[in-house]
PDB file of N, CA, C, O and CB in Angstrom:
ATOM      1  N   MET A   1     -22.583   3.804  20.098  1.00  0.00           N
ATOM      2  CA  MET A   1     -21.427   3.725  19.226  1.00  0.00           C
ATOM      3  C   MET A   1     -21.487   4.846  18.185  1.00  0.00           C
ATOM      4  O   MET A   1     -22.533   5.102  17.589  1.00  0.00           O
ATOM      5  CB  MET A   1     -21.357   2.342  18.540  1.00  0.00           C
ATOM      6  N   ASP A   2     -20.356   5.504  17.982  1.00  0.00           N
ATOM      7  CA  ASP A   2     -20.288   6.587  17.008  1.00  0.00           C
ATOM      8  C   ASP A   2     -20.310   6.032  15.590  1.00  0.00           C
ATOM      9  O   ASP A   2     -19.964   4.875  15.351  1.00  0.00           O
ATOM     10  CB  ASP A   2     -19.027   7.433  17.229  1.00  0.00           C
ATOM     11  N   MET A   3     -20.722   6.878  14.664  1.00  0.00           N
ATOM     12  CA  MET A   3     -20.688   6.481  13.252  1.00  0.00           C
ATOM     13  C   MET A   3     -19.235   6.392  12.801  1.00  0.00           C
ATOM     14  O   MET A   3     -18.381   7.145  13.269  1.00  0.00           O
ATOM     15  CB  MET A   3     -21.485   7.490  12.361  1.00  0.00           C
ATOM     16  N   ASP A   4     -18.968   5.467  11.892  1.00  0.00           N
ATOM     17  CA  ASP A   4     -17.624   5.361  11.338  1.00  0.00           C
ATOM     18  C   ASP A   4     -17.326   6.602  10.507  1.00  0.00           C
ATOM     19  O   ASP A   4     -18.223   7.242   9.958  1.00  0.00           O
ATOM     20  CB  ASP A   4     -17.475   4.076  10.482  1.00  0.00           C
ATOM     21  N   LYS A   5     -16.043   6.919  10.432  1.00  0.00           N
ATOM     22  CA  LYS A   5     -15.603   8.063   9.646  1.00  0.00           C
ATOM     23  C   LYS A   5     -15.080   7.571   8.305  1.00  0.00           C
ATOM     24  O   LYS A   5     -14.255   6.658   8.251  1.00  0.00           O
ATOM     25  CB  LYS A   5     -14.515   8.874  10.400  1.00  0.00           C
ATOM     26  N   THR A   6     -15.558   8.173   7.229  1.00  0.00           N
ATOM     27  CA  THR A   6     -15.076   7.815   5.901  1.00  0.00           C
ATOM     28  C   THR A   6     -14.228   8.951   5.362  1.00  0.00           C
ATOM     29  O   THR A   6     -14.638  10.111   5.382  1.00  0.00           O
ATOM     30  CB  THR A   6     -16.252   7.503   4.943  1.00  0.00           C
ATOM     31  N   VAL A   7     -13.036   8.608   4.877  1.00  0.00           N
ATOM     32  CA  VAL A   7     -12.129   9.594   4.303  1.00  0.00           C
ATOM     33  C   VAL A   7     -11.686   9.102   2.927  1.00  0.00           C
ATOM     34  O   VAL A   7     -11.737   7.907   2.633  1.00  0.00           O
ATOM     35  CB  VAL A   7     -10.898   9.842   5.235  1.00  0.00           C
ATOM     36  N   LYS A   8     -11.259  10.028   2.107  1.00  0.00           N
ATOM     37  CA  LYS A   8     -10.763   9.684   0.778  1.00  0.00           C
ATOM     38  C   LYS A   8      -9.277  10.021   0.725  1.00  0.00           C
ATOM     39  O   LYS A   8      -8.851  11.104   1.127  1.00  0.00           O
ATOM     40  CB  LYS A   8     -11.557  10.442  -0.343  1.00  0.00           C
ATOM     41  N   LEU A   9      -8.501   9.069   0.218  1.00  0.00           N
ATOM     42  CA  LEU A   9      -7.060   9.259   0.079  1.00  0.00           C
ATOM     43  C   LEU A   9      -6.664   9.215  -1.380  1.00  0.00           C
ATOM     44  O   LEU A   9      -7.227   8.445  -2.158  1.00  0.00           O
ATOM     45  CB  LEU A   9      -6.290   8.197   0.870  1.00  0.00           C
ATOM     46  N   ASP A  10      -5.697  10.036  -1.754  1.00  0.00           N
ATOM     47  CA  ASP A  10      -5.023   9.911  -3.041  1.00  0.00           C
ATOM     48  C   ASP A  10      -3.874   8.945  -2.824  1.00  0.00           C
ATOM     49  O   ASP A  10      -3.072   9.130  -1.910  1.00  0.00           O
ATOM     50  CB  ASP A  10      -4.521  11.308  -3.593  1.00  0.00           C
ATOM     51  N   ILE A  11      -3.786   7.906  -3.664  1.00  0.00           N
ATOM     52  CA  ILE A  11      -2.722   6.918  -3.553  1.00  0.00           C
ATOM     53  C   ILE A  11      -1.683   7.209  -4.630  1.00  0.00           C
ATOM     54  O   ILE A  11      -2.022   7.347  -5.805  1.00  0.00           O
ATOM     55  CB  ILE A  11      -3.281   5.464  -3.686  1.00  0.00           C
ATOM     56  N   ILE A  12      -0.426   7.300  -4.231  1.00  0.00           N
ATOM     57  CA  ILE A  12       0.657   7.660  -5.135  1.00  0.00           C
ATOM     58  C   ILE A  12       1.531   6.439  -5.390  1.00  0.00           C
ATOM     59  O   ILE A  12       2.010   5.795  -4.457  1.00  0.00           O
ATOM     60  CB  ILE A  12       1.495   8.823  -4.557  1.00  0.00           C
ATOM     61  N   GLY A  13       1.731   6.132  -6.666  1.00  0.00           N
ATOM     62  CA  GLY A  13       2.635   5.051  -7.030  1.00  0.00           C
ATOM     63  C   GLY A  13       1.967   3.794  -7.564  1.00  0.00           C
ATOM     64  O   GLY A  13       2.659   2.870  -7.990  1.00  0.00           O
ATOM     65  N   MET A  14       0.640   3.733  -7.552  1.00  0.00           N
ATOM     66  CA  MET A  14      -0.051   2.550  -8.082  1.00  0.00           C
ATOM     67  C   MET A  14      -0.022   2.579  -9.609  1.00  0.00           C
ATOM     68  O   MET A  14      -0.325   3.602 -10.223  1.00  0.00           O
ATOM     69  CB  MET A  14      -1.522   2.487  -7.566  1.00  0.00           C
ATOM     70  N   THR A  15       0.347   1.446 -10.218  1.00  0.00           N
ATOM     71  CA  THR A  15       0.378   1.387 -11.679  1.00  0.00           C
ATOM     72  C   THR A  15      -0.396   0.205 -12.251  1.00  0.00           C
ATOM     73  O   THR A  15      -0.633   0.152 -13.457  1.00  0.00           O
ATOM     74  CB  THR A  15       1.800   1.324 -12.152  1.00  0.00           C
ATOM     75  N   CYS A  16      -0.791  -0.739 -11.409  1.00  0.00           N
ATOM     76  CA  CYS A  16      -1.464  -1.936 -11.921  1.00  0.00           C
ATOM     77  C   CYS A  16      -2.430  -2.483 -10.869  1.00  0.00           C
ATOM     78  O   CYS A  16      -2.488  -1.984  -9.745  1.00  0.00           O
ATOM     79  CB  CYS A  16      -0.428  -3.021 -12.321  1.00  0.00           C
ATOM     80  N   ASP A  17      -3.184  -3.514 -11.252  1.00  0.00           N
ATOM     81  CA  ASP A  17      -4.156  -4.087 -10.328  1.00  0.00           C
ATOM     82  C   ASP A  17      -3.469  -4.766  -9.143  1.00  0.00           C
ATOM     83  O   ASP A  17      -4.025  -4.821  -8.046  1.00  0.00           O
ATOM     84  CB  ASP A  17      -5.050  -5.088 -11.058  1.00  0.00           C
ATOM     85  N   GLY A  18      -2.267  -5.278  -9.364  1.00  0.00           N
ATOM     86  CA  GLY A  18      -1.509  -5.858  -8.247  1.00  0.00           C
ATOM     87  C   GLY A  18      -1.196  -4.804  -7.194  1.00  0.00           C
ATOM     88  O   GLY A  18      -1.269  -5.065  -5.993  1.00  0.00           O
ATOM     89  N   CYS A  19      -0.844  -3.599  -7.666  1.00  0.00           N
ATOM     90  CA  CYS A  19      -0.599  -2.478  -6.744  1.00  0.00           C
ATOM     91  C   CYS A  19      -1.864  -2.175  -5.940  1.00  0.00           C
ATOM     92  O   CYS A  19      -1.824  -2.003  -4.721  1.00  0.00           O
ATOM     93  CB  CYS A  19      -0.138  -1.210  -7.525  1.00  0.00           C
ATOM     94  N   ARG A  20      -2.989  -2.117  -6.663  1.00  0.00           N
ATOM     95  CA  ARG A  20      -4.264  -1.811  -6.004  1.00  0.00           C
ATOM     96  C   ARG A  20      -4.572  -2.838  -4.927  1.00  0.00           C
ATOM     97  O   ARG A  20      -4.988  -2.487  -3.823  1.00  0.00           O
ATOM     98  CB  ARG A  20      -5.407  -1.763  -7.029  1.00  0.00           C
ATOM     99  N   GLU A  21      -4.366  -4.114  -5.255  1.00  0.00           N
ATOM    100  CA  GLU A  21      -4.634  -5.177  -4.281  1.00  0.00           C
ATOM    101  C   GLU A  21      -3.727  -5.056  -3.060  1.00  0.00           C
ATOM    102  O   GLU A  21      -4.172  -5.261  -1.931  1.00  0.00           O
ATOM    103  CB  GLU A  21      -4.451  -6.552  -4.931  1.00  0.00           C
ATOM    104  N   THR A  22      -2.452  -4.722  -3.285  1.00  0.00           N
ATOM    105  CA  THR A  22      -1.502  -4.567  -2.178  1.00  0.00           C
ATOM    106  C   THR A  22      -1.946  -3.454  -1.242  1.00  0.00           C
ATOM    107  O   THR A  22      -1.951  -3.625  -0.023  1.00  0.00           O
ATOM    108  CB  THR A  22      -0.090  -4.276  -2.712  1.00  0.00           C
ATOM    109  N   VAL A  23      -2.319  -2.313  -1.813  1.00  0.00           N
ATOM    110  CA  VAL A  23      -2.742  -1.167  -1.003  1.00  0.00           C
ATOM    111  C   VAL A  23      -4.045  -1.488  -0.273  1.00  0.00           C
ATOM    112  O   VAL A  23      -4.181  -1.193   0.914  1.00  0.00           O
ATOM    113  CB  VAL A  23      -2.917   0.093  -1.886  1.00  0.00           C
ATOM    114  N   GLN A  24      -4.999  -2.090  -0.978  1.00  0.00           N
ATOM    115  CA  GLN A  24      -6.283  -2.411  -0.349  1.00  0.00           C
ATOM    116  C   GLN A  24      -6.096  -3.406   0.796  1.00  0.00           C
ATOM    117  O   GLN A  24      -6.714  -3.266   1.852  1.00  0.00           O
ATOM    118  CB  GLN A  24      -7.264  -2.980  -1.390  1.00  0.00           C
ATOM    119  N   LYS A  25      -5.244  -4.410   0.587  1.00  0.00           N
ATOM    120  CA  LYS A  25      -4.983  -5.397   1.640  1.00  0.00           C
ATOM    121  C   LYS A  25      -4.323  -4.728   2.856  1.00  0.00           C
ATOM    122  O   LYS A  25      -4.675  -5.020   3.999  1.00  0.00           O
ATOM    123  CB  LYS A  25      -4.082  -6.540   1.100  1.00  0.00           C
ATOM    124  N   ALA A  26      -3.372  -3.836   2.598  1.00  0.00           N
ATOM    125  CA  ALA A  26      -2.689  -3.139   3.696  1.00  0.00           C
ATOM    126  C   ALA A  26      -3.676  -2.301   4.502  1.00  0.00           C
ATOM    127  O   ALA A  26      -3.641  -2.305   5.733  1.00  0.00           O
ATOM    128  CB  ALA A  26      -1.558  -2.243   3.148  1.00  0.00           C
ATOM    129  N   LEU A  27      -4.550  -1.587   3.811  1.00  0.00           N
ATOM    130  CA  LEU A  27      -5.540  -0.765   4.515  1.00  0.00           C
ATOM    131  C   LEU A  27      -6.512  -1.629   5.306  1.00  0.00           C
ATOM    132  O   LEU A  27      -6.791  -1.343   6.471  1.00  0.00           O
ATOM    133  CB  LEU A  27      -6.310   0.112   3.523  1.00  0.00           C
ATOM    134  N   ASN A  28      -7.026  -2.679   4.686  1.00  0.00           N
ATOM    135  CA  ASN A  28      -7.998  -3.530   5.377  1.00  0.00           C
ATOM    136  C   ASN A  28      -7.382  -4.323   6.516  1.00  0.00           C
ATOM    137  O   ASN A  28      -8.102  -4.795   7.396  1.00  0.00           O
ATOM    138  CB  ASN A  28      -8.637  -4.477   4.399  1.00  0.00           C
ATOM    139  N   SER A  29      -6.058  -4.478   6.518  1.00  0.00           N
ATOM    140  CA  SER A  29      -5.370  -5.177   7.604  1.00  0.00           C
ATOM    141  C   SER A  29      -5.041  -4.251   8.769  1.00  0.00           C
ATOM    142  O   SER A  29      -4.686  -4.714   9.852  1.00  0.00           O
ATOM    143  CB  SER A  29      -4.097  -5.816   7.087  1.00  0.00           C
ATOM    144  N   SER A  30      -5.157  -2.960   8.550  1.00  0.00           N
ATOM    145  CA  SER A  30      -4.821  -1.979   9.586  1.00  0.00           C
ATOM    146  C   SER A  30      -5.878  -1.966  10.681  1.00  0.00           C
ATOM    147  O   SER A  30      -7.075  -2.002  10.396  1.00  0.00           O
ATOM    148  CB  SER A  30      -4.677  -0.576   8.974  1.00  0.00           C
ATOM    149  N   ASP A  31      -5.434  -1.914  11.935  1.00  0.00           N
ATOM    150  CA  ASP A  31      -6.360  -1.857  13.070  1.00  0.00           C
ATOM    151  C   ASP A  31      -7.217  -0.589  13.053  1.00  0.00           C
ATOM    152  O   ASP A  31      -8.299  -0.564  13.638  1.00  0.00           O
ATOM    153  CB  ASP A  31      -5.584  -1.934  14.379  1.00  0.00           C
ATOM    154  N   SER A  32      -6.738   0.456  12.387  1.00  0.00           N
ATOM    155  CA  SER A  32      -7.466   1.729  12.377  1.00  0.00           C
ATOM    156  C   SER A  32      -8.553   1.783  11.307  1.00  0.00           C
ATOM    157  O   SER A  32      -9.366   2.706  11.287  1.00  0.00           O
ATOM    158  CB  SER A  32      -6.500   2.870  12.166  1.00  0.00           C
ATOM    159  N   VAL A  33      -8.562   0.775  10.407  1.00  0.00           N
ATOM    160  CA  VAL A  33      -9.483   0.801   9.268  1.00  0.00           C
ATOM    161  C   VAL A  33     -10.558  -0.272   9.424  1.00  0.00           C
ATOM    162  O   VAL A  33     -10.264  -1.437   9.692  1.00  0.00           O
ATOM    163  CB  VAL A  33      -8.715   0.598   7.945  1.00  0.00           C
ATOM    164  N   CYS A  34     -11.806   0.151   9.251  1.00  0.00           N
ATOM    165  CA  CYS A  34     -12.936  -0.774   9.277  1.00  0.00           C
ATOM    166  C   CYS A  34     -13.078  -1.449   7.907  1.00  0.00           C
ATOM    167  O   CYS A  34     -13.250  -2.664   7.814  1.00  0.00           O
ATOM    168  CB  CYS A  34     -14.250  -0.030   9.664  1.00  0.00           C
ATOM    169  N   HIS A  35     -13.003  -0.635   6.846  1.00  0.00           N
ATOM    170  CA  HIS A  35     -13.118  -1.153   5.474  1.00  0.00           C
ATOM    171  C   HIS A  35     -12.479  -0.154   4.519  1.00  0.00           C
ATOM    172  O   HIS A  35     -12.563   1.057   4.725  1.00  0.00           O
ATOM    173  CB  HIS A  35     -14.616  -1.411   5.085  1.00  0.00           C
ATOM    174  N   ALA A  36     -11.840  -0.670   3.476  1.00  0.00           N
ATOM    175  CA  ALA A  36     -11.247   0.206   2.462  1.00  0.00           C
ATOM    176  C   ALA A  36     -11.507  -0.357   1.081  1.00  0.00           C
ATOM    177  O   ALA A  36     -11.482  -1.570   0.873  1.00  0.00           O
ATOM    178  CB  ALA A  36      -9.732   0.378   2.695  1.00  0.00           C
ATOM    179  N   LYS A  37     -11.757   0.539   0.139  1.00  0.00           N
ATOM    180  CA  LYS A  37     -11.910   0.159  -1.265  1.00  0.00           C
ATOM    181  C   LYS A  37     -11.002   1.065  -2.079  1.00  0.00           C
ATOM    182  O   LYS A  37     -11.116   2.289  -2.024  1.00  0.00           O
ATOM    183  CB  LYS A  37     -13.409   0.269  -1.743  1.00  0.00           C
ATOM    184  N   VAL A  38     -10.093   0.445  -2.839  1.00  0.00           N
ATOM    185  CA  VAL A  38      -9.108   1.195  -3.612  1.00  0.00           C
ATOM    186  C   VAL A  38      -9.494   1.150  -5.084  1.00  0.00           C
ATOM    187  O   VAL A  38      -9.851   0.097  -5.612  1.00  0.00           O
ATOM    188  CB  VAL A  38      -7.677   0.626  -3.399  1.00  0.00           C
ATOM    189  N   ASN A  39      -9.416   2.311  -5.742  1.00  0.00           N
ATOM    190  CA  ASN A  39      -9.765   2.423  -7.155  1.00  0.00           C
ATOM    191  C   ASN A  39      -8.504   2.760  -7.939  1.00  0.00           C
ATOM    192  O   ASN A  39      -7.925   3.831  -7.758  1.00  0.00           O
ATOM    193  CB  ASN A  39     -10.872   3.501  -7.384  1.00  0.00           C
ATOM    194  N   LEU A  40      -8.077   1.843  -8.815  1.00  0.00           N
ATOM    195  CA  LEU A  40      -6.863   2.054  -9.598  1.00  0.00           C
ATOM    196  C   LEU A  40      -7.029   3.187 -10.603  1.00  0.00           C
ATOM    197  O   LEU A  40      -6.125   4.007 -10.764  1.00  0.00           O
ATOM    198  CB  LEU A  40      -6.477   0.775 -10.320  1.00  0.00           C
ATOM    199  N   ALA A  41      -8.166   3.242 -11.277  1.00  0.00           N
ATOM    200  CA  ALA A  41      -8.377   4.246 -12.327  1.00  0.00           C
ATOM    201  C   ALA A  41      -8.257   5.669 -11.785  1.00  0.00           C
ATOM    202  O   ALA A  41      -7.638   6.524 -12.417  1.00  0.00           O
ATOM    203  CB  ALA A  41      -9.750   4.054 -12.971  1.00  0.00           C
ATOM    204  N   SER A  42      -8.846   5.924 -10.618  1.00  0.00           N
ATOM    205  CA  SER A  42      -8.794   7.270 -10.030  1.00  0.00           C
ATOM    206  C   SER A  42      -7.634   7.438  -9.057  1.00  0.00           C
ATOM    207  O   SER A  42      -7.384   8.532  -8.551  1.00  0.00           O
ATOM    208  CB  SER A  42     -10.098   7.576  -9.316  1.00  0.00           C
ATOM    209  N   LYS A  43      -6.921   6.328  -8.801  1.00  0.00           N
ATOM    210  CA  LYS A  43      -5.798   6.324  -7.853  1.00  0.00           C
ATOM    211  C   LYS A  43      -6.207   6.898  -6.499  1.00  0.00           C
ATOM    212  O   LYS A  43      -5.516   7.727  -5.907  1.00  0.00           O
ATOM    213  CB  LYS A  43      -4.619   7.124  -8.422  1.00  0.00           C
ATOM    214  N   THR A  44      -7.365   6.419  -6.034  1.00  0.00           N
ATOM    215  CA  THR A  44      -7.882   6.857  -4.742  1.00  0.00           C
ATOM    216  C   THR A  44      -8.314   5.656  -3.908  1.00  0.00           C
ATOM    217  O   THR A  44      -8.493   4.548  -4.413  1.00  0.00           O
ATOM    218  CB  THR A  44      -9.060   7.828  -4.932  1.00  0.00           C
ATOM    219  N   ALA A  45      -8.471   5.914  -2.630  1.00  0.00           N
ATOM    220  CA  ALA A  45      -9.002   4.912  -1.718  1.00  0.00           C
ATOM    221  C   ALA A  45     -10.086   5.562  -0.879  1.00  0.00           C
ATOM    222  O   ALA A  45      -9.910   6.667  -0.364  1.00  0.00           O
ATOM    223  CB  ALA A  45      -7.881   4.307  -0.820  1.00  0.00           C
ATOM    224  N   GLU A  46     -11.207   4.871  -0.745  1.00  0.00           N
ATOM    225  CA  GLU A  46     -12.250   5.301   0.170  1.00  0.00           C
ATOM    226  C   GLU A  46     -12.093   4.440   1.417  1.00  0.00           C
ATOM    227  O   GLU A  46     -12.225   3.217   1.364  1.00  0.00           O
ATOM    228  CB  GLU A  46     -13.698   5.170  -0.468  1.00  0.00           C
ATOM    229  N   VAL A  47     -11.812   5.091   2.529  1.00  0.00           N
ATOM    230  CA  VAL A  47     -11.438   4.384   3.746  1.00  0.00           C
ATOM    231  C   VAL A  47     -12.427   4.705   4.858  1.00  0.00           C
ATOM    232  O   VAL A  47     -12.640   5.870   5.193  1.00  0.00           O
ATOM    233  CB  VAL A  47     -10.005   4.752   4.173  1.00  0.00           C
ATOM    234  N   MET A  48     -13.030   3.662   5.429  1.00  0.00           N
ATOM    235  CA  MET A  48     -13.903   3.816   6.579  1.00  0.00           C
ATOM    236  C   MET A  48     -13.063   3.516   7.815  1.00  0.00           C
ATOM    237  O   MET A  48     -12.633   2.383   8.034  1.00  0.00           O
ATOM    238  CB  MET A  48     -15.166   2.873   6.486  1.00  0.00           C
ATOM    239  N   LEU A  49     -12.839   4.544   8.611  1.00  0.00           N
ATOM    240  CA  LEU A  49     -12.002   4.402   9.800  1.00  0.00           C
ATOM    241  C   LEU A  49     -12.795   3.861  10.976  1.00  0.00           C
ATOM    242  O   LEU A  49     -13.987   4.135  11.117  1.00  0.00           O
ATOM    243  CB  LEU A  49     -11.376   5.738  10.170  1.00  0.00           C
ATOM    244  N   GLU A  50     -12.122   3.090  11.814  1.00  0.00           N
ATOM    245  CA  GLU A  50     -12.711   2.675  13.088  1.00  0.00           C
ATOM    246  C   GLU A  50     -12.946   3.926  13.928  1.00  0.00           C
ATOM    247  O   GLU A  50     -12.393   4.985  13.629  1.00  0.00           O
ATOM    248  CB  GLU A  50     -11.787   1.648  13.845  1.00  0.00           C
ATOM    249  N   ASP A  51     -13.757   3.814  14.970  1.00  0.00           N
ATOM    250  CA  ASP A  51     -14.068   4.971  15.815  1.00  0.00           C
ATOM    251  C   ASP A  51     -12.811   5.644  16.357  1.00  0.00           C
ATOM    252  O   ASP A  51     -12.759   6.868  16.471  1.00  0.00           O
ATOM    253  CB  ASP A  51     -14.958   4.546  16.971  1.00  0.00           C
ATOM    254  N   ASP A  52     -11.796   4.841  16.692  1.00  0.00           N
ATOM    255  CA  ASP A  52     -10.568   5.411  17.259  1.00  0.00           C
ATOM    256  C   ASP A  52      -9.446   5.519  16.230  1.00  0.00           C
ATOM    257  O   ASP A  52      -8.313   5.851  16.579  1.00  0.00           O
ATOM    258  CB  ASP A  52     -10.101   4.570  18.433  1.00  0.00           C
ATOM    259  N   GLY A  53      -9.755   5.239  14.969  1.00  0.00           N
ATOM    260  CA  GLY A  53      -8.750   5.301  13.913  1.00  0.00           C
ATOM    261  C   GLY A  53      -8.539   6.723  13.415  1.00  0.00           C
ATOM    262  O   GLY A  53      -9.437   7.561  13.495  1.00  0.00           O
ATOM    263  N   THR A  54      -7.346   6.983  12.902  1.00  0.00           N
ATOM    264  CA  THR A  54      -7.050   8.307  12.365  1.00  0.00           C
ATOM    265  C   THR A  54      -6.597   8.187  10.912  1.00  0.00           C
ATOM    266  O   THR A  54      -6.148   7.130  10.468  1.00  0.00           O
ATOM    267  CB  THR A  54      -5.968   9.014  13.216  1.00  0.00           C
ATOM    268  N   ILE A  55      -6.725   9.286  10.191  1.00  0.00           N
ATOM    269  CA  ILE A  55      -6.288   9.302   8.801  1.00  0.00           C
ATOM    270  C   ILE A  55      -4.778   9.068   8.715  1.00  0.00           C
ATOM    271  O   ILE A  55      -4.297   8.448   7.767  1.00  0.00           O
ATOM    272  CB  ILE A  55      -6.666  10.639   8.131  1.00  0.00           C
ATOM    273  N   ASP A  56      -4.032   9.564   9.706  1.00  0.00           N
ATOM    274  CA  ASP A  56      -2.579   9.358   9.708  1.00  0.00           C
ATOM    275  C   ASP A  56      -2.225   7.871   9.798  1.00  0.00           C
ATOM    276  O   ASP A  56      -1.261   7.422   9.179  1.00  0.00           O
ATOM    277  CB  ASP A  56      -1.936  10.120  10.876  1.00  0.00           C
ATOM    278  N   GLN A  57      -3.002   7.113  10.565  1.00  0.00           N
ATOM    279  CA  GLN A  57      -2.763   5.669  10.666  1.00  0.00           C
ATOM    280  C   GLN A  57      -3.043   4.987   9.330  1.00  0.00           C
ATOM    281  O   GLN A  57      -2.315   4.076   8.934  1.00  0.00           O
ATOM    282  CB  GLN A  57      -3.642   5.048  11.775  1.00  0.00           C
ATOM    283  N   ALA A  58      -4.082   5.419   8.639  1.00  0.00           N
ATOM    284  CA  ALA A  58      -4.407   4.848   7.330  1.00  0.00           C
ATOM    285  C   ALA A  58      -3.306   5.174   6.323  1.00  0.00           C
ATOM    286  O   ALA A  58      -2.896   4.311   5.546  1.00  0.00           O
ATOM    287  CB  ALA A  58      -5.770   5.378   6.826  1.00  0.00           C
ATOM    288  N   ILE A  59      -2.829   6.415   6.336  1.00  0.00           N
ATOM    289  CA  ILE A  59      -1.738   6.813   5.439  1.00  0.00           C
ATOM    290  C   ILE A  59      -0.491   5.998   5.739  1.00  0.00           C
ATOM    291  O   ILE A  59       0.209   5.578   4.818  1.00  0.00           O
ATOM    292  CB  ILE A  59      -1.436   8.322   5.574  1.00  0.00           C
ATOM    293  N   GLN A  60      -0.206   5.771   7.008  1.00  0.00           N
ATOM    294  CA  GLN A  60       0.978   4.984   7.380  1.00  0.00           C
ATOM    295  C   GLN A  60       0.848   3.547   6.886  1.00  0.00           C
ATOM    296  O   GLN A  60       1.845   2.948   6.481  1.00  0.00           O
ATOM    297  CB  GLN A  60       1.183   5.002   8.909  1.00  0.00           C
ATOM    298  N   ALA A  61      -0.345   2.985   6.911  1.00  0.00           N
ATOM    299  CA  ALA A  61      -0.558   1.624   6.404  1.00  0.00           C
ATOM    300  C   ALA A  61      -0.215   1.557   4.917  1.00  0.00           C
ATOM    301  O   ALA A  61       0.388   0.589   4.455  1.00  0.00           O
ATOM    302  CB  ALA A  61      -2.025   1.172   6.641  1.00  0.00           C
ATOM    303  N   VAL A  62      -0.605   2.595   4.170  1.00  0.00           N
ATOM    304  CA  VAL A  62      -0.273   2.644   2.742  1.00  0.00           C
ATOM    305  C   VAL A  62       1.235   2.754   2.561  1.00  0.00           C
ATOM    306  O   VAL A  62       1.814   2.055   1.729  1.00  0.00           O
ATOM    307  CB  VAL A  62      -0.986   3.833   2.052  1.00  0.00           C
ATOM    308  N   LYS A  63       1.874   3.631   3.339  1.00  0.00           N
ATOM    309  CA  LYS A  63       3.333   3.798   3.243  1.00  0.00           C
ATOM    310  C   LYS A  63       4.061   2.499   3.579  1.00  0.00           C
ATOM    311  O   LYS A  63       5.064   2.159   2.952  1.00  0.00           O
ATOM    312  CB  LYS A  63       3.809   4.922   4.182  1.00  0.00           C
ATOM    313  N   ASP A  64       3.550   1.783   4.568  1.00  0.00           N
ATOM    314  CA  ASP A  64       4.176   0.517   4.962  1.00  0.00           C
ATOM    315  C   ASP A  64       4.075  -0.530   3.855  1.00  0.00           C
ATOM    316  O   ASP A  64       4.860  -1.479   3.825  1.00  0.00           O
ATOM    317  CB  ASP A  64       3.529  -0.016   6.241  1.00  0.00           C
ATOM    318  N   SER A  65       3.108  -0.361   2.942  1.00  0.00           N
ATOM    319  CA  SER A  65       2.949  -1.311   1.835  1.00  0.00           C
ATOM    320  C   SER A  65       3.792  -0.935   0.620  1.00  0.00           C
ATOM    321  O   SER A  65       3.780  -1.639  -0.389  1.00  0.00           O
ATOM    322  CB  SER A  65       1.487  -1.398   1.432  1.00  0.00           C
ATOM    323  N   GLY A  66       4.526   0.177   0.717  1.00  0.00           N
ATOM    324  CA  GLY A  66       5.435   0.568  -0.356  1.00  0.00           C
ATOM    325  C   GLY A  66       4.920   1.663  -1.262  1.00  0.00           C
ATOM    326  O   GLY A  66       5.535   1.955  -2.288  1.00  0.00           O
ATOM    327  N   TYR A  67       3.805   2.276  -0.906  1.00  0.00           N
ATOM    328  CA  TYR A  67       3.224   3.348  -1.715  1.00  0.00           C
ATOM    329  C   TYR A  67       3.096   4.583  -0.842  1.00  0.00           C
ATOM    330  O   TYR A  67       3.473   4.560   0.330  1.00  0.00           O
ATOM    331  CB  TYR A  67       1.835   2.933  -2.310  1.00  0.00           C
ATOM    332  N   ASP A  68       2.570   5.654  -1.401  1.00  0.00           N
ATOM    333  CA  ASP A  68       2.377   6.868  -0.613  1.00  0.00           C
ATOM    334  C   ASP A  68       0.920   7.277  -0.715  1.00  0.00           C
ATOM    335  O   ASP A  68       0.203   6.859  -1.625  1.00  0.00           O
ATOM    336  CB  ASP A  68       3.316   8.017  -1.094  1.00  0.00           C
ATOM    337  N   ALA A  69       0.495   8.096   0.227  1.00  0.00           N
ATOM    338  CA  ALA A  69      -0.890   8.537   0.247  1.00  0.00           C
ATOM    339  C   ALA A  69      -0.977   9.915   0.891  1.00  0.00           C
ATOM    340  O   ALA A  69      -0.137  10.302   1.703  1.00  0.00           O
ATOM    341  CB  ALA A  69      -1.781   7.523   1.000  1.00  0.00           C
ATOM    342  N   LYS A  70      -2.019  10.639   0.502  1.00  0.00           N
ATOM    343  CA  LYS A  70      -2.327  11.915   1.143  1.00  0.00           C
ATOM    344  C   LYS A  70      -3.832  12.082   1.130  1.00  0.00           C
ATOM    345  O   LYS A  70      -4.536  11.450   0.342  1.00  0.00           O
ATOM    346  CB  LYS A  70      -1.617  13.114   0.424  1.00  0.00           C
ATOM    347  N   LYS A  71      -4.313  12.936   2.009  1.00  0.00           N
ATOM    348  CA  LYS A  71      -5.753  13.174   2.064  1.00  0.00           C
ATOM    349  C   LYS A  71      -6.199  13.820   0.757  1.00  0.00           C
ATOM    350  O   LYS A  71      -5.586  14.777   0.284  1.00  0.00           O
ATOM    351  CB  LYS A  71      -6.128  14.070   3.281  1.00  0.00           C
ATOM    352  N   ALA A  72      -7.255  13.295   0.191  1.00  0.00           N
ATOM    353  CA  ALA A  72      -7.757  13.814  -1.101  1.00  0.00           C
ATOM    354  C   ALA A  72      -8.496  15.132  -0.892  1.00  0.00           C
ATOM    355  O   ALA A  72      -8.989  15.722  -1.853  1.00  0.00           O
ATOM    356  CB  ALA A  72      -8.699  12.780  -1.786  1.00  0.00           C
TER     357      ALA A  72
END
């Protein structure tokens, strides 16, 4: 089994802890994401992708939750 890939995303539009929870839940619910931790203060997410997951899938999960993201 290959090592998981960890990427960092800039999250756009988060203003409160509720926003952070929404984004983190969306990422962790995505089939492409193994684990995600979202930081409100830095407005970033550290995302561990599944072996077949892509950064574009993780970004789309954030967009689907009502926020935007780009590779940090």
